[in-house]
C-alpha positions as CSV (number, residue, x, y, z in Angstrom):
1,M,0.0,0.0,0.0
2,K,2.8,2.4,0.9
3,N,4.5,1.7,-2.4
4,T,1.3,2.5,-4.3
5,K,0.9,5.9,-2.5
6,K,4.5,6.7,-3.5
7,Q,3.8,5.8,-7.1
8,V,0.6,7.9,-7.2
9,G,2.5,10.8,-5.6
10,S,5.3,10.5,-8.1
11,F,2.8,10.3,-10.9
12,A,1.0,13.5,-9.7
13,I,4.3,15.3,-9.3
14,A,5.4,14.3,-12.8
15,K,2.0,15.4,-14.2
16,L,2.3,18.8,-12.5
17,Q,5.8,19.3,-13.8
18,A,4.7,18.5,-17.3
19,K,1.9,21.0,-17.1
20,R,4.4,23.6,-15.7
21,R,6.8,22.9,-18.6
22,S,3.9,23.3,-21.1
23,L,2.8,26.6,-19.5
24,L,6.4,27.9,-19.6
25,A,6.7,26.9,-23.2
26,I,3.6,28.8,-24.1
27,I,4.8,31.9,-22.1
28,A,8.1,31.7,-24.0
29,I,6.5,31.5,-27.4
30,V,4.2,34.5,-26.6
31,A,7.3,36.5,-25.3
32,I,9.3,35.6,-28.5
33,I,6.4,36.7,-30.7
34,G,6.0,39.9,-28.7
35,C,9.8,40.7,-29.0
36,M,9.7,40.1,-32.7
37,A,6.8,42.5,-33.1
38,V,8.5,45.1,-31.1
39,S,11.9,44.7,-32.7
40,C,10.4,45.3,-36.1
41,G,10.0,48.8,-34.8
42,G,9.3,51.9,-36.8
43,G,8.0,51.7,-40.3
44,G,5.8,48.8,-39.8
45,G,2.2,48.9,-41.0
46,S,0.6,51.3,-43.4
47,P,2.0,54.6,-44.5
48,S,-0.8,56.3,-42.5
49,S,0.2,54.4,-39.3
50,V,3.8,55.5,-39.8
51,V,2.8,59.2,-40.1
52,K,0.7,58.9,-36.9
53,Q,3.6,57.2,-35.1
54,F,5.9,60.1,-36.3
55,Y,3.6,62.7,-34.9
56,T,3.4,60.9,-31.5
57,A,7.2,60.5,-31.4
58,A,7.8,64.2,-32.3
59,E,5.4,65.4,-29.7
60,K,7.2,63.2,-27.1
61,G,10.6,64.3,-28.4
62,D,11.5,60.6,-28.9
63,E,14.6,60.9,-31.1
64,K,15.2,57.2,-31.5
65,A,11.6,56.6,-32.7
66,L,11.8,59.5,-35.1
67,R,15.0,58.1,-36.6
68,N,13.4,54.7,-37.0
69,L,10.4,56.2,-38.8
70,M,12.5,58.2,-41.3
71,T,14.9,57.4,-44.1
72,E,18.6,57.8,-43.2
73,E,18.8,61.0,-45.2
74,A,15.7,62.5,-43.6
75,G,16.9,61.3,-40.2
76,M,19.7,63.9,-40.4
77,W,17.1,66.5,-39.7
78,V,15.8,65.0,-36.4
79,E,18.0,67.2,-34.2
80,L,16.7,70.3,-36.0
81,L,13.1,69.1,-35.7
82,L,13.6,68.5,-32.0
83,S,15.3,71.8,-31.4
84,A,12.3,73.6,-33.0
85,D,9.3,74.4,-30.9
86,V,7.8,70.9,-31.2
87,E,4.9,71.8,-28.9
88,K,3.6,74.2,-31.5
89,T,4.6,72.3,-34.7
90,M,3.5,68.8,-33.8
91,K,0.9,69.2,-31.0
92,P,-2.2,69.0,-33.2
93,A,-3.4,65.5,-33.2
94,I,-4.3,63.8,-36.5
95,A,-8.0,63.6,-37.1
96,K,-7.8,61.5,-40.3
97,T,-5.4,60.4,-43.0
98,T,-5.7,59.5,-46.6
99,E,-3.0,57.7,-48.4
100,K,-2.0,57.2,-52.0
101,I,0.4,54.3,-52.7
102,D,2.3,54.0,-55.9
103,G,4.7,51.0,-55.7
104,N,7.4,51.8,-53.2
105,K,6.3,55.4,-52.7
106,A,3.4,56.8,-50.8
107,T,1.9,60.2,-50.0
108,V,-0.2,60.6,-46.8
109,T,-2.4,63.6,-46.4
110,A,-2.9,64.1,-42.7
111,T,-5.9,66.3,-41.6
112,L,-5.1,67.7,-38.2
113,K,-7.8,68.3,-35.6
114,D,-7.2,72.1,-36.0
115,G,-8.3,71.8,-39.6
116,K,-4.9,72.1,-41.3
117,T,-3.6,69.5,-43.7
118,E,-0.1,68.2,-44.2
119,E,1.3,66.1,-47.0
120,V,3.9,63.6,-45.9
121,K,6.0,61.6,-48.4
122,L,7.1,58.0,-47.6
123,V,9.3,55.4,-49.4
124,K,9.5,51.7,-48.7
125,V,13.0,50.7,-47.4
126,D,13.7,47.1,-46.7
127,G,9.9,46.4,-46.6
128,K,9.1,49.2,-44.2
129,W,7.5,52.6,-44.8
130,K,9.9,55.5,-44.0
131,I,9.2,59.2,-44.0
132,T,11.4,61.1,-46.5
133,F,11.8,64.7,-47.7
């Protein structure tokens, strides 16, 4: 009888350990997928989403995010953009966007909540949309 209890106890422990390993594997897979999504970083998604991300990054003064959303050539202007009065130039939130895609080039017209419109040019670089000048 004592031996049977030991076997049942060992079996239960083994079963719990297997469930724990399965749970850890699922957590690891979800974490890896999340990291892959985050590491893709700027430029992912549609041209309109890149423009919205750009406005958010400029308003926050996030230099790294701005550089990730712009072509290398346009990225040279990030410091100038951030040294300008970003509060005034980038504060208006985007109300709506319309985009026109022509192969690896796109133009997004952003209508701001204050009624103004801005036209933003983008190009596809390594499969990601980047803002260009």
